N, C-alpha and C positions, 0 to 999 in steps of 0.2 A: 230203219234207213239208215242208208249207211252215212257218215260225215260227210261234207263237204272236203277235208282233206284226201278223200279215198282217191286213189288213181295219182296222186303226186305225193311219195313217198317223204321227196325231198321239199318237200313244203311244208309248212306248221300245218297244226290239226287246228281247226276253227268250226265252230258248230255254225253256220249258214245257212241255217234255214228260216224262212222270210215270216216273219211273226204277224200277229192277230189283228192288233190296233189300226185301223184307216176308216175314212171316212165312207160313212155308210150311205148311199143312196136306195130309200123305196118307198115308194107311192103307197101311203096307206090312208084312211078315213082321216076327216078333222080332228078325232079322236087321236094323236099320235101321241103317244104318248113319249117323246124325246124327252131331254133335258139329262139331269146331271142323274146320276146311277146316287141310288139309296148306298148310304157308306154301310160296307161289312168289314169289322176285323177281322185280326187274328182268330177271333171261336167262332168263326164261320163252320158252320156245320157241315161238313163234303158229303157224308151219305145222306140221298135225299128220302124224305118221311113218306113212310110207304102207307101215311094216315089219308083217309080219302080228304079232298079239299072241297070244303062248304060249297053249295050251289049256286049259291048267291058270291058277296063279296066283288071287289073290284081289280081289274087287271093289274094294278099297282102289286098287289100280293107277289108279282113275280118281278118283279124288278129284284136287281142286283144279287141274284142267287149262282151259290157257288153250279145248280148243278141243276137240269128240268127236273118240272115234277114227274113224279109216276104212275100220277092218277090214267096217262094213256099212252099207246106203245106202238110203234109202227110193225107190222107183220112182212110188209110186201110192199117195192115201190114197185111202178113203170111208171119210168122215166123217159122223154121226149126230148132230144134235144137236135137245136139247126145249128149250127158254126157259121158265121161268116165271117171268110177271112179274109174279105177285101176289106170291110167295114169297120172288123174288129168288133163287132157283139156278137152275140146269141140270144136267144129264142126258147121258149122249152116248154114246156107242160106235164103235169108230175101227177097222177094217181094216187094215193097211199091208203094201204088199208091199213085201219088202226083202231087198236081195241084198248076200247074205254073197260075201265075196270073197276072204277068208284066215280060214284055221282058229283059230275062236275057241268060246269056250262062253258066250259073254255078248254082250247087247246092252244097248246104249248108248244114251240117248236122254233129252231134257229135258222137267221136267213140273214145274209151282209151282201151287199154291193149290186144288190138285185131290185129291180123294179118290180113289183107284182099288180095284176090285173086286180084289185079289188072286189070287179063284178062279176070276175072268173071264179071267185074261191065258193067251193062248197061242200059241206059236210053229210053225206047222204044229199034229199034236198034242202039241208037248212043251207040258206046264206049267210055268214056273223051281222050282229047285229056294230060290232064295234070291231077295229083290226088297231093295234096298237103296238107301237114297235120300240122295241128298248134298246136306240143305240149302241150304249154303252157295253149291253151284255148281247148282243147281235141275235135279239128275242125277237119274235113277234108272237102276239095274244092275239087269239081270236076267241070275239066273248059272243055267245048265242042267245037269244033270247031266252032258251029255256035247258033243264036239264040236258044234257046228252042222252038217248038211250042206252045202256048198256050194250056190253058185246062188237063186233070188227061193222065197224061202218068204211067206206072209201071216202078219204079228204080227198079234193082236187083242185088246183088253180093254175095260172100262166102266169109267164114271168120273162122278164129278158133281164139282159145283162151285159158287160163288155168284157170283150177277150181282152184282160190287161197285159200288163210288163212286169207286171211284179213275180210272177215264179209262184204265185199261190194259187188258189182255186182253181178256174177254166183260166191258163192264160195261153198267149201267143208266144213264137219262139220262132226266132229266124235263121234261115238256111239258105244258100248258095248251091240252084241247079243251073248247069248250062251257061253260068257269067252273071244270075240274073238273082235276087234279092227272090226267098221266097216266105210264105211264114206258114207253120203248122198248127196245130191246136192241142195241149195237153194238158191235162188235168194234173194239179201236187196236192192235195187233201191232207193230209196229215200235216199238224194233228187238230185244226180245227177252221179247217179250208173247205171243206165239200158244202158247208153254207153257203159260199160265194160262188156257189154253180147252180145247187136248187134248195129250195126250202125242205127241212132235215130234222129230224132228231139227230145231231150230230156229236153224239155221245157215245166211245166201244162199247159201252154193255147194250146200248139198243140194237141188239142186232137183223136183223132183219132182208128177206130175198130182193133180186134187185133183175130188173126186165126192160132193157133199154135198147132204144130206139135212136138211130143216127139221121139225117138227112147230109149230106154233103155232096159234095162234088164226085163227078161220076169217075173223074181219074186216079182219086185220091184212094190210099190207103186209111179205113176205117179199123182203129182197133179198139175193144176194150175188154173187160175181165174172161167174159166167156167164149167160146165159139159163134159166129155165123152163126143163123139159124134161116135165114133167106134175107135175100137181097134183089128190088126192085129198084130198077134203073127207067129214069124217064126224061132219058134227052139229057143235058150238063148234068141233072140232079142225081145221088141214086139214095134209096130207102135204106139203110141195114138195122136188123132186126138180129137180136141177140139173142141165145139160151140164157135161160136165167139162171143166176145163179143158186148157189147152197147159201144159208144165212152169212151174213157178215158185215162186219160196223162201215160204217160211211166212210171212213178215210182211209179206204181200201178199195173203194170204187174207182176205176180209171178208163179214160179216155184219151184216146192220140189220132191225131189225123193230119195226115200227110205225106208225101211223096218217100218211098223208103223200096227198098231189096233187102233180102235176107237170105239165110243159110238157115238149115233144119237137122234137127238130130231126134230120136226115138230113143226112150230110156227102154230098159227090161222089160217093164211093166206095158209098152206098148206106150208113152206118153210122149205126144208131140212136142219140141221144142223146136222156137225159134228166136234169131239174131237179129233183129230189123236196124239198119242202119241207115245215112244216108247213100243214096245211088251212087256205085261205085265203091263204096267200101265193105261190101257185104264179108270182102276175104280175113278185114281185120275183125269178122265178129268170129272167125272159127275158133280162137283159143277158148272165149267165155263159152262158147257151148259145149266146147269138149268137158268143162269144167263143171258146165249147168246140168249134163247129163249125168254124170258121174255124181253131183252134189245129190241130185233127187233117189238116184238108184239107193245112195247110202242109206239118207234121211230117211227111205221108207223103211229098210231094216231097223236103222240105231232107233228110232219113235216106235218102229211095231204097229205102222200107219202107213196105207198105203199115201202119196199125193192124191190129192179129193178132187183136181180139176179135170178136164178132158187136155187140155193142153197148158201149155204156157210160154209165154212172149217174152223175149227182152228188147229194149229196144233203148237207142244212143240219143240225148235228145242236145239238142245246142246250149241250151239256157235252162240252166236246169241245177237250183240253188242247194239242194244236197249232193250229198256223190251218188247216192241211190233210193230206189224207194221200193218198198216189197209188196205196192198193190197186188193181190189177188190173183193170180193168175197172165198179170200183164206189168211186167218189174220195169219202171223207168230209171236210167242211169244218166250221168253227166258221157258225155263223149271218152273222156279220158279214163273213166271207171268202168267201161264196158269194151274200147277198141283195145288189139295189141296189133302191131304187125314186127314181125322179124327185123326187119332193115331198118324199123324208123326208132323202136321205142327200145324200152330202157331196161336190165333187169328187173327194177324196183318197180316198174311200173307190171310187168308182168303179175310178180306177186301179186300188187295190188289189186288188178284183175280179179286172179283168183279169188282174193281173198273174201273181195265185195260183191263179188256173184253168190260165193257161197255162206256171206253172210245172209241177201235178200232171200235165199232158196232157205235156207234156216227159218225166216219168216215164216214161209209160206205153213208150217205146222208150230212155230213159238210166236205167234203173234197172230197167223190169220187165219187157222182153226181155233185156234184155245187162244183168246183175246184180253189181254189185262181188263177187269172192272173201272178200272178208272186211270187217268194219268199218273195217278200216284203209284203207282204200279209198271210205270213205263221200265221198269229194270228189266222185268221178266220176258220183256222182246227184244229190247236190246242188248242186255246184258247176257242171255240165254244165245243170242244171234250172234256176238262175240266172239264171244266161247266156242261155239258147238264149229263157229265158220273154223276156225284153228285147226279142231278135230279131223276136221274136213281135207282141208289142204295138206293136213301133214298126211294124212291117209294117202294121197294124190301126188301129191311130192315130198317125202320121206327127205329129201337130200336137200331140201331148203333149209330143217332144225328149225322149225314153224315155233315148236314151245318154247325153246331160249329167244326166240324174237319175242315170243308173245308178253316176257317180261317187261317190253316197252310199253305195255296195256297196264299193265300193274302200277311203273313208275310214274307214269302220267298219274293214274289216280291217288297216289301215295302222296302227290305234290299237291293236285289240288285238296285231297282230304287233308291236310299236314296248316290248313287258314282254319282262320274262327268262321269266316263268311262261307264254307262250305255248307252242305246239306245232307241229311239224310238219304238212304237208297230210296226209303219211302216219303218222297216228301210230301207237303202238304200241298197242295194246288186250290186256290181258292177262288181261282178266276181263269176263263181262258188265254186272258193277255197272257200271262204265267207260264204257259208250258212249254211255249220253246224252249225258255232258259233252262230247262234240265236235262234238253237235248247234249251231255258234257260227257268228262270222263268217268264223275261218278256213277251216273246210270249204265253207260257202258262199260268204262275201263275196270272201276271198281266193282259194277256186277261181275262180269266175267272172271275178275279175280276172286271173287266171295264162290262159284260157282268149282274153280277149278280148285279152289282150296276144301271145298266141302266135297267135292271127286274124290278127291285126295286120303280125304280125313274117314268116311263111309267106303272107298274101294270104289274101281271102275265098272265091274258088271252088278255089281249091288244097285249102284248109281244107274247105271243106263235101265235098268229090269224097272225102277223105281220112276223115272221118266217118262217111259212107256205107258205105266202106269196112269199117269196123271195126263199124257194125252189122251187118252182112250177118254177118260172119264168125266175130262172137257169139252171134251170135244165139240165144234158148231156153237160153244156156248163161253160165256166170260170166268176169270180166276184171280183172286188176290191171292198174294205174296202166302199168307198162312196155308193159302188151301192146297199149294205145292209143299210146303211146310209138314202138313198132316197128311200128304201120300207118303213121302220119303219118308215121316217115322213109321206109319205103317208097315210099307214096305221093309225098313230096312229096323225098324225094331231101337234105332238111335232119338237122340231124346235133339231132334234137328230142331224143332223149334225155339227151345229155349238156347241152341250154341246160336243159330241161326238169328233169332231176334236182337240179337247184341248188339248185331255186327247190320241191319238195315234200318234199324228204328230209331238208330243214334248216329250221329255224324260224328268222322274222326276213324282215330286209331291207338290202336297202344305202341307205344317202344317198349320191350324188354331188356331190364338191366339184367344184365347177369355177372355174377361174383363167385369167383372159385374160393370155396370155405372148405378146408381139407379134401373129405370124399365126397361131397357133398355143392351142387351150382346151385346159388340163392337166386330165385329169379324174382324181380319187383316190376309189376307193370304201372305203366301212367300213360294219361290221354299223352301223345306226341303233339307240338304244336309247333310250327315254322319259327312264332314272336317269341322261342325261348321260355314261355309259360308253360304252366299244365292242366288241361283240360279236367272236368270231373269224370270225365266216362270209365267205365270199367266193361270189360269182355268177356268173354267163354275162350281163350285162344288155343286153338291145337298147336298143340308144341311138337317139332318135331327134333330130332340132335342127333349128331352123329360124332364119333370119338375118334379122330387117327385112322378113320377110315369107313367106307360105305358101306361094308356088308352089314352091320349091326343096327339099324336106326333104331331111334327110339321115340316114341309117342303116348304123349299123356293131355289132357284136359287142365289146362290151368284157368281153374276158376274163382280164383281169393287176388285179392291182390299183390300180394307175396306166398309165396312155396319156394319148394328147395326142390331137384331134381339129381337123384343119386346117380352119380357119374363112373362106380368104382367098378361094378360090375358089367360096364358097357367098354369102359378105357383099358379095362383089365392092367397089362404091366407095361400098358404104349407110355403114360405117363410119367416111368421111370426109364424108359428106354432114349429118350430123349425128342419121341415123335409126338410126342403131346400135342393135340389140339382140339377142340370142340365148338361144331359149329351147330347155331342155331338156326332153325328156318331150310331144313336142308330144301334146294332147287328151288326158293321161293315161294313154296306153294301155299304159305302164311302170307294174309292182309296185316303184318306188323314191321317194326321196326328190331332191330336187336342191338344195344349197346355193353359192351363188355369191359369188363374192367382190363388194367394196365397189363397181368399178364394172360390174359386169355387173347386181346388183341396181337400183344407181341407172337402170340404163337399160330395164330391166324395168319397176319402178314407174310409169317415165316413158310407156312404152310402154302399162302398163294403165289411165292415168291420162289417155291421147288415143286409147282405145278404138283400139287395134290387133292387141288379141290375143284370142283365139278365147273363147268362152266357158267350154270345158272348161279353158283354160290361166287363165283368171281363176281357177276351181275350187282348180285345184292348187299356186298361187302364195301363196293366204293358208290354204290349209291344209299347207301344208309350213313357211310363214312361224309358225304355229301351234304345229307340233308340237317347229322349233326352239326357239322359245320356251320351252315347257314342259323341255325338252334343256338351257335354258339355253345353247347355243352362238348365240342370239340375243337381241339386249336386250328387255326389253317394251313400252318406248319407241319401238321398231323396228315393232313389233306392230302399236302404235297407229298409228302414221304411214299404214304402209301399209294398215291396216283403215280407215283415215280416206279413202283412194283409193276406196272404193270405195261414197261418199254419193250419188253419182247413181246407184246400182245400178239397174234395173229390171225384171231376168231372174230368175224367180221358183230357176231350180237355183244361181244364183251368188247369191242371198239368203238360199235358204238354207242354205247353206254358212257364207255371212258370219256370220248368226243364229245358227248354234252354237259359232264363234269370241266371238260379243260372249257367250253365255249363261254358257261356260269365263270368261274376261275377269269378267264381273258376278262371280260365286261367287268366282272366285279373288282379289278385290280385298278382299273382307270381311273375310280375313285377311292378307292382304300389306300391304296399304294403308289400313285400316281409317280414318283421317283423309281421306284421298280419294276411298275411293270412291264418294261420293254425286257426285262434278266425275266419274270414270269414266266411271257411270253415264248423267249427261247426255250425254256425248259420242259414248255408244252409242248414246244417242234421235236424237242428233243425226244419228248418218249413216244410223238406218233410217227418220228421219218424217216424210222428202221422200217417198220411195214412198208410202207409207203413207198420204198427204195424197194423194196423188193418185186412190190407189184408191177412197177412204172406205169406208165401214161398211153400203155398199147396192151391189148388185151393176147392173152396167150392161150394155143391150141390145147383143148381137153380140163380147162380151170372152173374150179365149181361155179355153182350158181353165187354160193356167198363170198368168194374171191372177188366174181363181176361185179357185187355189191358192194364191199369194203372200198374197192381200186377207189371210185367217185367219192366216197366218203370223205377220204383219207385226204385226196388232193384237194377237195373243197373245204376242208378244215385248215390245210397248213395254207392254202390262199389267205384266209379269213385272220390268221396268224399274222401273216406278212411275210412269210417265208419267198425270200428272191428267188431262189431258183428255181420254184416251184409256180410262178406269177412268172416268168418270164419265159417257161416253157410255154405253159396258159399260152401268151398271149402269140407267139412265138406258132404254135398252133390253129390258134382261133385265123390268125392272118393268113393261113394257108386254106384253109376250111371255106372261108368268103369268098375264096375263088373256085371251090370245089367242093360242093355241099360232099359229094360222093367220096373224099379221100378217108383214108383210114387212121390216117390222123390222128380223126375226133368224131367215134364212133359215137351214139346217141348215151352212152352211160358218161362219159367222160366231158360232155358239152358244158354244164353248167357250171363246170370248175375253171374251164377256159373262160366262162364270160363274166365269172367274177374273178379272175385276173386280169382281164380287162377293164373290167370299173375301178382297179385298183389305180391305172391309169388315166381316168378320165376329168377332166374338168372343164370348166366353160368357155377356155382358151383350147383345149385343145379336146374338141368333141369327136375326131376319127372315130376312135373303137364306141363309142355311145353312137353315133351315127349310123354305123354298121350292124349294131346288136338290133336298131329299131329299123333296120332292113330285114333283117331274120326275120321280127316279130310278127310283120307283113305280110310275107312273101312267102313262110312256112305254111304249107297244108297240114301239119302234124299240130293236133293239140297240144300232145304235152312238150314239142320243143318250144311253143308259142310262153307257157305257163314255165318252164324255166329264166327263158329270155325275158318276160314281164317281171319275175320275182328276183330277179337279179337289177333292175335299171336305177331302184331307188339306192344298192349299195353301193353309197358315195358320200363324201363328205364336202363336195364342194353345194352350196346350196341352191345355185341355178337348177344343175343339174337336179338335185332332191325334187326340188318345187317343179321341176316341170315333169317329170316320173312319177310325183305323186298325183298333179294337175290331169295326168291319160286318162285316170277311173272318171271325171267328166266328158270326156269325148268317145265317140261311137269306137273309136278303139278297143276298146276293152267293156267286155261285156257285164254286167251288174254281177255278176254269179261269180267273178273273177276279180273284182273289189280288191278283195281280202288276200290275193295272191301278191296286187303291185303295189301292196304298202310294207307288205312279210319282212321286206330284201331292208330296212333301213337301219344302219348301225347306230351303235350308241354313243360316238362321236355327230352323228346328226339328229339326237333326240331334239335338242329346243328347236330345230328349226322345223321337225314333224310337228311339234307339237306348237309352235305358233301357226303353221298351213292348219292343223286342226281347228284349233278355236277359232280362226278366221274362216273359213268355210263351212262353220260349222249348222250353221242354218241350211246353205247349201246341199251339206251331206243329207242333214236331215231330211230335207223334200226329195232330193234325190234319190235317197235309200229307206226312200221312208219306213218298211218293215223294222222293227226296233232290233230289233236281234241283229239283223246285218249293221244296225249301228254299232250297236257292241260291239263287233270287229275291228274297229275304226280304236276304240278305246285299248280293249286286250292288244293290240297288236304294238301301242304309242305309251301308253300309259306307264307299265312296267316295265321299261327301257329306264327310269330314273330309278335315284336312289337317296332321295333326301326327306325330310320331314317334313322341310319348307315345301317343296313341289309337290308334295300329297298334300300341304293345306292347299298349295295354290287351284292344284286340279282338284280337292273338292268345292273351293268354294267357286270355281267354274260352272260346274255341274250343277249346282246346289239349286239355281232354278231350271236345267233341263233334262232332270230325268224323265223317265216313261219306266212305267215297272215291266216293262220290255227287255230292257238289257242295268234294270239299277242294280242286281245282284253282278253284275259282270265289272260294273265297276266299282263295285264295294270290295271285290278279290283281288282286282288291279291298284286298289289302292294300299290296302293290305300287304299287297306283294312288294310296293315301295317301302313301307314302311319297316319290312321283315326287310329289304337289302341295306335303309340305311340303318339298322342294327345291327348286320354284320358287319358295315362296312366301318363303324364303330370299333367293334370286337378285334377288326383284324389293324386296325389304326394304333389298338394300345397291347398287340401282340406283341415280348419283347424277342429277339435274337430272328425275327422272320428272316431279315437279308441275308442276315449267318444263314440258316436252313438253307435259302436259294441258289446263295453262293455254294455249299457244300454240292447239294444235287448236283448243279452245271460242272462242275468239276471231276464229275464220277466217271467212269470210263461206260 
């Protein structure tokens, strides 16, 4: 599943998956087992017992369990659904072939938000004597009078539910057709929401075959995972039957019903691929179709296994919580993550569509064909899909230099994983309500970064062959992390399990302290934490190094806390010749940071200024320096001096990271050195201005894809820093644009910078620019442009404007899926306004965005803007009685960031000579 930021590069990535805890209605027997869930603490055993359950006992033994019991398992579902797109309801029936493997009188499965007709429930000819529902667990227990016969039997029941508006389970999404609002029916089941559509064993390990039948209005398109077997039209209603699926997990079942048109292609193995869009937009699906066809062909060869299904559909959905979802054979996307228009879409949007499509189609193998055994191993799905999507896109578009951009993923993961509140990649999941929280940078980005590190260590060819063996061995089955290590170890002969377990079973990562001592470099590893402390972690670290050039890299495994790297043979006479520099972690392939002693750091800085280092190493050096400064292991002044070395840089990926650091510096300066903040902003402008002026506002014939993306990044950054000339030019071009949307003066790539420029002059008494932007938002038919405007409207210091913009999320102007974008633009100067708004509207937010991980996005957007321990305490007290399991981790992480910021502020305040350093750098030519 692609995260919700997919398709909107300039906007912050937030995992806006809809969560699990909701009020559940299910009509059961008088013996309904509702009430409080039995407590289960940290010691809950995640692995379901395979021991037979006594034939007797009560239904209560199944309350509060992390997993469903294994004494019965589904083999095949026959599911019949009838959605009503007027009343927003659905009815259905299911017949489940169940294999009973141990003596029991119970069947235990999942159901939520469903009304089940008790009279319809039968297992073979047996009616249950009790139907007990545990609401906290989304579990229904069917009790029978006597033990069930061993072997296979069929469980049948009828049910009905609501086509909800929560973007989970079986839900409705609104779209426009011929000027009128219409509704489509859509499913989103990952991670634990198939149970909201039909009663089922809703865990990844319970794979089964599915045969679906839908009754829908005759004029609508009805899609599911498999091709249509036959259709029977009876007046206004048609019955559509689909072919039976291969073995698959419940979270991958999918249904879409609505008005669509499509474009179509065929892979080299003859698989039909279609991209479905709203009527009139099919041409915007051509780029995604092209990437889709190429992706299936590439993955077929890379994984050594053909695509398993006869067709693949990709569908654009107007209301969609995540970025995209890899349902087997029917992949669903947000509009902006699938649709691309050459005239109205930006270059970054094109790249995002390619990455997202490649990510979801990689899941058809890594996730769908071979599925994680339990959510603890989610990273096997998402980490691999993130990594291999970059491999695919690099093959299709080598000019994009996508592996250098991949370091964005590594940086995201390093930031989150340097918090005490981080979690291991293999994270314990004790309850379904906890699953949504781990769709984060650890699962996706750290997972992908570790795979890149392992591939680098093993070698690309050996790694690919071993992966192909893994796919073949576990096809149509489930696997755990250790299963992957075992195959890789067998195929390569390398100690993969020992190496990688240190990275997946504990949180965090090391900083390697490097000191030069004679002919040796002394290395010392310690867990890196942004709060300045050092954790207890120890890793087996694949160290790579170069000395003076990249022609003779050295590799070894650091297995101890301390070791020595003999560099004499590697460096030769370079040290004597004055060309000496040593770089560890070449091209950032390792998931660790490096802190060099003064001599090594000075030599590296000289190599940086004289253009001796690779682009990837330029990124790694500035990112490590920023993190070390935040942790107060390096001075703020030394960070500024290093940053100044990048003033002549022209590469998109490097400047993207430099811009992230300048943004962080500008924000922290407001609190740490308010009297110097203006000069620091001028210094940051000086660093970014030269490449911005070279590119200008207007696109040039023949310029590269990366330059097209760099232009808006630099213009936006300069506007943020308050560069008057850039702001004035942005306003000038916007004023022309609002009278002529086809003007060449403001193409899609640079519009967001102009929108932000307009907001710099907006106030309650000067609303003209704000009103003009609101008009663009309301009238634009392009999803990307609407999101760009929405993300800018709160970027203002005026209280009235900020509040008006934030309150838009409560109106029908903003879809719930886009709420995080509406609050993402809040500036540090308006953080108190936003925090007061959040407190005053918390009950309304909790009700409107009832899924708890969506609520968590509000916390993540506003809380980390602060940098005082007093504010952290205030926020903590406010949420003391308002936290739910769904966003508890997000809150703890956000509060830790506030305290880290506070500590950084204290360090900067106590730093002598900082003002002199800033003046010195400002005075340099």
